[in-house]
N, C-alpha and C positions, 0 to 999 in steps of 0.2 A: 709257798703253798704246802701245807702239811697233808700228807696222804697216808692212809692206813690201808693195808691190803691183807685180808685174812686168807688163810688156806688150811687144809687139813680136814675139812668136813667130809661127810660121806655117809654111807650106810653101815650100820653096825647092828649086832644082835645084843640083846640084853645080857649084861655081864662082861661085854667086851670093853676095850679101851680105844680111845682116839686121842690124838694130840693136835690141838689147833695152834696155828702160828699167826702172828700179825707183825708184818714188817712196816716200820714207820720211816717215811722219807720227808725231806723238806723242812726238817726242824731238828733241834737238839734233843734227841730222844731222852737223855738222862734228865731233862728238865720237866718231863711229863710223868704225872701219876697215870698209870694205865689201868683200864678196867675192861671187863667182859660183861656183856649183857646178852640176853636171849629173848626171843619172841616166838612163842608157840602159836599155831593157827588159832585165830579167834581170841587171842589173849593180848594183854598189854605187854610191852617190853619190860623185862624185869632184870634186876641186878643179879649178877652171878659171883663176881669176884673182882678184887682190886689189889694193886701192888704199888708200893711206894717207889720213889725215884731211885733209891739204891737197891730196892728189893728186900730190904730188911723187914718191912711190915707188909703183911698180907691179910686180906679180909675175904670172907666167904658168906654167901647166903646159907641159911640153915639147910636148905634143900640139897646142897652139894657138899657141905662140910664133911671131910673125911673121905670123899671120893674124888674130888677135883683138887688139882694143885696148880697155882699160878706161879710163874717165874718169868724172869726177864734176863736178857743178855744185852747189856748196854753197848758192848763192842759191836754187836750185830744189829743193833736197833730193832730188836725183836722181843716180843712178849709171847709167852706160851700159856696154853691151858691144857694140862694133862687131865684127861677125863677117864677115870677108871670105874668099873662096876656100873656101867651105863644102864639106865632104866628107860623104859618106853616114854616116861614123862620128861625125859631129857630132850626129846625131839623138839627141835626149834631151829630158827635161824640165829646164829651166834654172831654178835657184833663186838668188834674191838673198839675201844674208845680211849681218848687221851684228854687230860686236863692239866693246866699249868698250876693251879692252886688246889688245895685239898683241905677239907675239914671232915672229920670222921662222921659227924651227923649227916653230911650230905653225900657220902660216898655212893649211896644207892640212887641218887637223884640224877636222872639222865640229863636234865637241862643244865647241869653244872659241868658237863663234859663238853670240851671245845671242839673236838674232832672225832669223826666216826668213819669206820670202814663200811664196806658195802654189804658185809655179812657173808657167812658161809653156812650152808644147810647141814644140819646133823639129824639123821633119821635113825631111830633105834627101834628095831622090831623085836617082838617077843619070841 
């Protein structure tokens, strides 16, 4: 049973930074492409970022490019999302996800991800 547990969410002011973590257990972490999604109140869940098995390739939504950085530590079974220059529109529940296979055209499609965490709330105030 693969489990994903996010942490690191909380309250922040616009311009601040937060780092989210997601620990994966029950599977071989290095076999999974990892992604972060978020869901704001009243909106659909949207893709934020993804990282390849080795960490060599990273992908970002345009809305976070240049501000967020995804990384992973395969020795620690952990994927991170460093969020800098936070904006109020970044307020959302952030979800960690994992998938065994990957194609670039589908990286933003949540139905292609096999496992999900429970989410962590990020609230950014002005």
